[in-house]
C-alpha positions as CSV (number, residue, x, y, z in Angstrom):
1,M,0.2,0.2,0.0
2,V,0.9,3.8,-0.5
3,R,-0.4,6.7,1.4
4,V,0.6,10.3,1.2
5,D,-1.6,11.6,4.0
6,G,1.0,10.9,6.5
7,K,-1.6,8.3,8.6
8,G,-0.2,5.2,8.2
9,S,2.4,3.4,10.5
10,G,4.4,0.1,10.0
11,A,5.3,0.7,6.5
12,L,8.9,-0.1,5.2
13,V,9.0,3.7,4.0
14,E,8.0,6.4,6.5
15,I,8.0,10.0,5.6
16,R,6.7,12.8,7.5
17,S,6.6,16.6,7.0
18,L,9.6,16.5,4.9
19,D,11.2,19.7,4.0
20,K,14.1,20.6,1.9
21,K,15.5,24.1,1.1
22,Y,18.7,25.1,-0.7
23,R,20.3,28.4,-0.6
24,R,21.0,30.4,-3.8
25,G,23.0,33.1,-3.2
26,G,20.9,35.3,-0.5
27,E,17.8,33.1,-1.8
28,E,16.0,30.1,0.3
29,I,14.8,28.0,-2.6
30,D,12.2,25.6,-1.2
31,V,12.3,22.3,-3.0
32,L,10.3,19.7,-1.1
33,R,7.5,21.0,1.4
34,G,5.7,19.1,4.1
35,L,5.8,15.7,2.1
36,N,4.4,12.9,3.7
37,L,4.5,9.0,2.1
38,D,4.0,5.9,3.3
39,V,5.5,3.0,1.1
40,D,5.2,-1.2,1.8
41,T,7.3,-4.1,0.8
42,G,7.0,-4.7,-2.8
43,E,5.6,-1.6,-4.1
44,F,6.6,-0.1,-7.4
45,I,6.2,4.1,-7.4
46,A,6.8,6.4,-10.1
47,F,7.1,10.0,-9.8
48,M,6.5,12.1,-12.4
49,G,6.8,16.0,-12.5
50,P,8.6,18.9,-13.9
51,S,11.6,19.4,-13.9
52,G,13.1,21.1,-10.8
53,S,10.1,20.2,-9.2
54,G,12.5,17.9,-6.4
55,K,12.1,14.2,-8.0
56,T,15.8,13.3,-7.7
57,T,16.1,15.3,-4.3
58,L,13.0,12.8,-2.8
59,L,15.7,10.0,-4.3
60,N,18.3,11.2,-2.5
61,L,16.8,11.4,0.6
62,I,15.1,8.5,0.6
63,G,18.8,7.3,-0.5
64,G,20.5,9.1,2.4
65,L,22.1,11.0,-0.4
66,D,21.3,14.0,1.2
67,N,19.9,15.1,4.3
68,P,16.1,16.9,5.0
69,S,16.1,20.4,6.0
70,S,13.0,19.2,8.5
71,G,11.1,16.3,9.2
72,M,11.6,12.3,9.2
73,V,12.7,9.6,6.7
74,R,12.5,6.1,8.6
75,I,13.2,3.2,6.4
76,A,12.8,-0.6,7.6
77,G,12.7,0.9,11.4
78,D,15.6,3.1,11.2
79,E,15.5,6.8,11.2
80,I,17.8,7.5,8.6
81,S,17.5,11.2,8.8
82,K,19.5,11.2,12.0
83,L,22.1,8.6,10.7
84,S,25.7,10.1,9.6
85,G,28.9,9.4,8.5
86,R,30.2,5.7,8.5
87,K,26.7,4.4,10.0
88,L,24.3,5.9,7.2
89,A,27.4,4.6,4.6
90,A,26.7,1.1,6.0
91,W,22.9,1.4,6.4
92,R,23.0,2.3,2.5
93,A,25.1,-0.4,1.4
94,R,22.5,-3.1,3.5
95,H,19.6,-1.5,1.9
96,I,19.9,0.8,-1.3
97,G,20.6,-0.4,-4.9
98,F,20.8,2.8,-7.5
99,I,20.4,2.9,-10.9
100,F,20.6,5.9,-12.8
101,Q,20.2,7.6,-16.2
102,M,24.0,7.4,-16.8
103,Y,25.5,3.8,-16.3
104,N,28.4,4.8,-14.1
105,L,30.6,1.5,-15.1
106,I,34.0,1.5,-15.0
107,P,35.7,1.7,-18.8
108,V,38.6,-0.4,-17.5
109,L,36.6,-3.2,-15.6
110,T,34.5,-6.6,-16.9
111,A,30.9,-6.5,-16.7
112,F,31.7,-9.1,-13.8
113,Q,34.3,-6.7,-12.3
114,N,31.9,-3.7,-12.1
115,V,29.3,-6.0,-10.7
116,Q,31.6,-7.1,-8.0
117,L,32.5,-3.5,-6.9
118,P,29.7,-3.4,-4.1
119,L,31.0,-6.5,-2.9
120,L,34.8,-5.7,-1.8
121,L,33.8,-4.0,1.1
122,T,31.9,-7.0,2.6
123,S,33.4,-10.3,4.6
124,L,32.1,-12.4,1.7
125,S,34.5,-14.9,0.0
126,K,35.9,-14.7,-3.2
127,A,33.5,-17.8,-4.0
128,E,30.7,-16.0,-2.4
129,R,30.9,-13.0,-4.3
130,R,31.5,-15.1,-7.4
131,K,28.2,-16.7,-6.8
132,H,26.6,-13.7,-6.1
133,V,27.9,-11.5,-9.2
134,E,27.0,-14.6,-11.5
135,A,23.0,-14.7,-10.0
136,A,22.9,-11.0,-10.3
137,L,24.4,-11.6,-14.0
138,D,22.0,-14.1,-15.0
139,L,18.9,-12.2,-13.7
140,V,19.7,-9.3,-16.3
141,G,20.6,-11.8,-18.8
142,L,24.2,-11.2,-19.4
143,T,25.9,-14.3,-18.2
144,D,27.7,-14.5,-21.8
145,R,29.1,-10.9,-21.9
146,M,30.2,-11.2,-18.1
147,H,33.9,-10.9,-19.4
148,H,33.0,-7.8,-21.8
149,Y,34.1,-4.5,-21.0
150,P,31.8,-1.4,-21.2
151,R,33.0,-0.2,-24.6
152,Q,31.9,-4.2,-25.9
153,L,28.2,-3.8,-24.8
154,S,25.8,-2.0,-26.2
155,G,23.7,0.7,-24.0
156,G,20.9,-1.2,-23.3
157,Q,23.3,-4.2,-21.8
158,E,25.5,-1.2,-20.0
159,Q,22.2,-0.2,-17.9
160,R,21.6,-4.3,-17.4
161,V,25.0,-4.2,-16.0
162,A,24.5,-1.4,-13.8
163,I,20.9,-3.1,-12.7
164,A,22.9,-6.1,-11.6
165,R,25.8,-3.9,-9.5
166,A,22.2,-2.2,-8.2
167,I,21.2,-5.7,-6.7
168,V,24.1,-8.2,-6.2
169,A,24.1,-7.3,-2.5
170,D,20.3,-7.9,-2.7
171,P,19.0,-4.3,-1.3
172,S,15.2,-4.4,-0.3
173,I,15.0,-0.7,-2.4
174,L,16.1,0.2,-5.4
175,L,15.9,4.5,-6.7
176,C,15.7,4.5,-10.2
177,D,16.6,8.1,-11.5
178,E,15.7,7.7,-15.3
179,P,16.5,4.4,-15.7
180,T,16.0,4.9,-20.0
181,G,16.3,8.2,-20.2
182,D,19.4,7.6,-22.6
183,L,18.1,4.2,-24.4
184,D,15.8,3.6,-27.4
185,R,11.7,2.6,-26.8
186,A,13.2,-1.3,-27.3
187,A,16.2,-1.1,-24.9
188,G,14.2,1.0,-22.6
189,D,11.7,-1.8,-22.5
190,E,14.0,-4.2,-21.6
191,I,14.9,-2.1,-18.6
192,L,11.6,-2.0,-17.5
193,D,10.6,-5.4,-17.9
194,I,13.5,-6.3,-15.5
195,I,12.7,-3.6,-13.3
196,S,8.9,-4.7,-13.0
197,R,10.1,-8.5,-12.1
198,L,12.4,-6.9,-9.7
199,S,9.3,-6.0,-8.0
200,K,6.8,-8.6,-8.6
201,E,8.7,-11.5,-8.2
202,F,11.7,-10.4,-5.8
203,K,9.6,-8.2,-3.8
204,K,12.0,-5.3,-4.4
205,T,10.4,-2.0,-3.4
206,I,11.3,0.3,-6.8
207,F,11.0,4.4,-6.6
208,L,11.5,5.2,-10.3
209,V,11.8,8.8,-11.6
210,T,11.0,9.3,-15.1
211,H,9.5,11.7,-17.6
212,D,8.3,9.1,-19.5
213,P,4.4,8.1,-19.3
214,V,4.9,5.0,-20.9
215,A,7.8,3.8,-18.3
216,A,5.4,5.5,-15.9
217,K,2.7,3.2,-16.5
218,R,4.6,0.3,-15.4
219,A,4.5,1.1,-11.7
220,G,1.8,0.4,-9.4
221,T,1.4,3.7,-8.2
222,L,1.9,6.9,-9.8
223,L,3.0,10.0,-7.8
224,H,3.4,13.6,-9.0
225,L,5.4,16.5,-7.9
226,D,5.1,20.0,-8.6
227,K,6.6,22.8,-6.7
228,G,7.5,20.9,-4.2
229,T,4.4,19.1,-3.2
230,L,3.5,15.7,-3.7
231,L,0.3,14.7,-5.6
232,E,-1.2,11.5,-6.1
233,C,-2.3,10.3,-9.6
234,T,-3.9,8.1,-11.8
235,A,-3.2,7.1,-14.9
236,D,-5.9,6.6,-17.6
237,G,-4.5,8.7,-20.7
238,Q,-4.5,12.2,-18.6
239,F,-3.2,12.4,-15.5
240,A,-6.0,13.2,-13.0
241,C,-4.1,14.2,-9.8
242,K,-5.3,15.4,-6.2
243,P,-3.0,17.4,-3.9
244,E,-1.7,15.4,-0.7
245,D,-3.6,16.5,2.7
246,S,-0.4,17.6,4.4
247,G,-2.0,19.5,6.9
248,K,-0.7,22.8,5.8
């Protein structure tokens, strides 16, 4: 279940009265204002909205890459908005996988070596790391490309390697920021098929930021951000949205 009224409890992700402000020169800019959100395990949520509406900022706050100006982000019982330093990094490594528009693969490493990177800081043995990497590459359909370098792969294949890297440590949440934005329709659909499967079969909780209505319709829930405010939407060719009741 997904709620935007701030009245739920016990969800995997709980966000309350979340504000994020930035200073630009002498001006203070409200990016997110009084945002509430509850998300249960296995939900697939898409965020849409104009550029600058706070979509990527929200992903960064959920992933512990940024700190809120005020409010709370609690995930799996941990109030990450109060964590810092090594504790936050360790939490992020356990719970979060990131998939971006740019694949961010290291060009001098093979697909196998790129996927293995998150495991090098764990206590897993070499044999255990290999097992995890091969399983992740098998899930994205690239076992026959594991020894290829990024320059030897298509854009869609590079993004599949990036997905394998994001899931190799078995995180509970995947944060996807325009993962199909640099791909053609066919390659993009393949990526969306994988992301949908991760939600349905493996119960990963997916947060997807996209400008593409076709990608958004893959999600179970569509949410719209506009001027820092969260709107709940239903997709029926057009998006009919109602503002959340933020209490403000």
